[in-house]
C-alpha positions as CSV (number, residue, x, y, z in Angstrom):
1,X,-39.2,3.4,-31.2
2,X,-36.5,5.6,-29.7
3,X,-33.9,2.9,-30.0
4,X,-34.3,2.9,-33.8
5,X,-32.8,6.4,-33.8
6,X,-30.3,6.3,-30.9
7,X,-27.3,7.6,-32.9
8,X,-29.3,10.3,-34.8
9,X,-30.9,11.5,-31.6
10,X,-27.6,11.6,-29.7
11,X,-26.0,13.7,-32.5
12,X,-29.0,16.0,-32.7
13,X,-28.8,16.4,-28.9
14,X,-25.1,17.3,-29.1
15,X,-25.7,19.8,-31.8
16,X,-28.4,21.6,-29.8
17,X,-26.5,21.5,-26.5
18,X,-23.3,22.8,-28.2
19,X,-25.3,25.9,-29.1
20,X,-25.8,26.7,-25.4
21,X,-29.4,25.8,-24.8
22,X,-30.7,24.3,-21.6
23,X,-32.3,20.8,-21.7
24,X,-35.3,19.6,-19.7
25,X,-37.6,16.6,-20.1
26,X,-41.2,17.7,-20.9
27,X,-44.0,15.7,-22.5
28,X,-41.6,12.7,-22.3
29,X,-39.2,14.4,-24.8
30,X,-36.1,16.5,-24.4
31,X,-37.0,20.1,-24.8
32,X,-34.4,22.9,-25.3
33,X,-34.8,26.3,-23.8
34,X,-33.3,29.7,-23.9
35,X,-33.8,31.9,-20.8
36,X,-36.6,29.6,-19.6
37,X,-38.5,29.7,-22.9
38,X,-39.2,26.5,-24.7
39,X,-37.6,26.7,-28.2
40,X,-37.3,23.3,-29.7
41,X,-37.5,19.6,-29.0
42,X,-36.2,16.3,-30.4
43,X,-38.7,13.5,-30.9
44,X,-38.6,10.0,-32.2
45,X,-41.3,8.2,-34.2
46,X,-41.6,4.8,-35.8
47,X,-40.3,5.9,-39.2
48,X,-38.3,9.0,-38.5
49,X,-37.0,11.4,-35.8
50,X,-37.3,15.1,-35.8
51,X,-35.8,18.3,-34.6
52,X,-38.8,20.6,-34.0
53,X,-38.6,24.4,-33.8
54,X,-41.6,25.8,-31.8
55,X,-41.3,29.2,-33.7
56,X,-40.1,27.7,-36.9
57,X,-42.6,29.7,-38.9
58,X,-40.5,32.8,-38.1
59,X,-37.3,31.3,-39.4
60,X,-35.9,32.0,-42.9
61,X,-35.2,28.4,-43.9
62,X,-32.8,29.1,-46.7
63,X,-32.2,25.3,-47.3
64,X,-35.9,24.6,-47.5
65,X,-35.6,21.7,-44.9
66,X,-38.3,22.9,-42.5
67,X,-41.7,21.3,-42.9
68,X,-45.1,21.5,-41.2
69,X,-45.5,18.7,-38.5
70,X,-49.2,18.5,-39.4
71,X,-51.6,20.0,-41.8
72,X,-53.1,22.2,-39.1
73,X,-49.8,23.4,-37.6
74,X,-49.2,27.1,-37.4
75,X,-46.1,28.1,-35.5
76,X,-43.9,25.0,-35.4
77,X,-41.7,23.5,-38.1
78,X,-39.7,20.3,-38.1
79,X,-36.7,18.8,-39.8
80,X,-37.3,15.0,-40.4
81,X,-34.5,12.5,-40.5
82,X,-34.8,8.9,-41.7
83,X,-31.2,8.0,-41.2
84,X,-28.0,9.1,-39.3
85,X,-26.3,10.1,-42.5
86,X,-28.8,12.9,-43.0
87,X,-28.0,14.3,-39.6
88,X,-24.3,14.0,-40.2
89,X,-24.5,15.8,-43.6
90,X,-26.6,18.6,-42.2
91,X,-24.6,19.3,-39.0
92,X,-23.4,22.8,-39.9
93,X,-26.8,23.7,-41.3
94,X,-28.5,22.4,-38.2
95,X,-26.2,24.5,-36.0
96,X,-27.0,27.6,-38.0
97,X,-30.8,26.9,-37.8
98,X,-30.5,26.4,-34.0
99,X,-28.6,29.7,-33.8
100,X,-31.3,31.4,-35.9
101,X,-34.0,30.0,-33.5
102,X,-32.1,31.5,-30.6
103,X,-32.0,34.9,-32.4
104,X,-35.8,34.7,-33.0
105,X,-36.3,34.0,-29.3
106,X,-34.0,36.8,-28.3
107,X,-36.0,39.2,-30.5
108,X,-39.2,38.5,-28.7
109,X,-41.1,37.9,-32.0
110,X,-44.3,36.0,-31.8
111,X,-46.0,33.9,-34.4
112,X,-49.3,35.5,-35.5
113,X,-51.8,32.6,-35.2
114,X,-54.9,32.2,-37.1
115,X,-58.1,32.8,-35.2
116,X,-59.2,29.3,-34.4
117,X,-62.1,30.3,-32.2
118,X,-64.5,30.4,-35.1
119,X,-65.0,26.7,-35.8
120,X,-66.9,25.5,-38.8
121,X,-69.0,22.8,-37.1
122,X,-70.1,20.0,-39.4
123,X,-73.9,19.7,-40.0
124,X,-74.0,16.3,-38.4
125,X,-72.6,17.8,-35.1
126,X,-75.1,20.6,-35.2
127,X,-78.0,18.1,-35.8
128,X,-76.8,16.1,-32.7
129,X,-76.7,19.4,-30.7
130,X,-80.3,20.0,-31.6
131,X,-81.3,16.5,-30.4
132,X,-79.1,16.6,-27.3
133,X,-78.6,20.1,-25.7
134,X,-76.7,18.5,-22.8
135,X,-74.1,17.2,-25.3
136,X,-73.8,20.6,-26.9
137,X,-73.2,22.1,-23.4
138,X,-70.6,19.5,-22.7
139,X,-68.9,20.2,-26.1
140,X,-69.0,24.0,-25.5
141,X,-67.5,23.5,-22.0
142,X,-64.3,22.0,-23.6
143,X,-61.3,24.2,-24.1
144,X,-61.1,25.8,-27.6
145,X,-58.2,23.5,-28.5
146,X,-60.2,20.4,-27.5
147,X,-63.2,21.6,-29.5
148,X,-61.0,22.2,-32.5
149,X,-59.4,18.8,-32.2
150,X,-62.8,17.1,-32.3
151,X,-64.0,19.3,-35.1
152,X,-61.0,18.4,-37.2
153,X,-61.5,14.7,-36.4
154,X,-65.2,14.8,-37.2
155,X,-64.8,16.9,-40.4
156,X,-62.1,14.6,-41.7
157,X,-64.6,12.0,-42.6
158,X,-65.9,12.2,-46.1
159,X,-69.3,10.4,-45.5
160,X,-72.0,11.7,-43.2
161,X,-72.5,8.3,-41.6
162,X,-68.8,8.2,-40.7
163,X,-69.0,11.7,-39.2
164,X,-72.0,10.7,-37.1
165,X,-70.2,7.5,-36.0
166,X,-67.2,9.5,-34.9
167,X,-69.3,11.9,-33.0
168,X,-71.2,9.1,-31.2
169,X,-68.0,7.3,-30.3
170,X,-66.6,10.5,-28.9
171,X,-69.6,11.5,-26.8
172,X,-68.5,9.8,-23.5
173,X,-65.1,11.5,-23.7
174,X,-66.7,14.9,-24.4
175,X,-69.2,14.5,-21.5
176,X,-66.2,13.7,-19.3
177,X,-64.4,16.9,-20.5
178,X,-61.6,14.9,-22.3
179,X,-59.9,15.9,-25.5
180,X,-59.0,13.7,-28.4
181,X,-55.5,13.0,-26.9
182,X,-56.4,12.9,-23.2
C-alpha cells in the first residue's frame, strides 16, 4: 500500500523534516518528534495517505483541512491526501501547520480528554457477565483502553444477536488478556 503513495509520502517527509523535527520509526511508521516528544506521523492506507498531528485538537486549522481520524478520536487530527497534487498545492499550508504543531508542543499544552473510564456496557455484555463471572473478571482485568475498544465494537452492532455473536467470538481473546488489535 505504501508504494501507491511513494511520491506524496516523500514530499510530506521533506516538508516535516525541513521544519527541524527528528524522525524515528515507531509502530512501523515514521514519527516526528520535538525534544523527544512524539508530535506527528505520516501513514499510508489503501486509498489515501495522511499527515497525522497527535495534538491536532489544539491547532487552529484556519484552512479547515484537519479531520478526525476516527469517530472516537479525541486529540489527534489528520490531513488526508488522495493524490500528489494535493500535497504539492498545500506545501506552504502544511509547513505552517507543522510549525503551529511545534508551537503547541513548546507551549506544553495538553488535550483535555473525555473521561473514558465510565463505559456504557451493552445489556448483552452485562447478561453474559451474570452467566459467566470468570468472563467478567477477565474483561475487567483488561486495560481501560482495551475494554473501551471491545465496548465500541460490541455496541456498534444494531441487533442484539449480532452483539452477542461479537461478544462470544471475542471471549478467547479477552480471557487471554488481548485487546481488539493485539
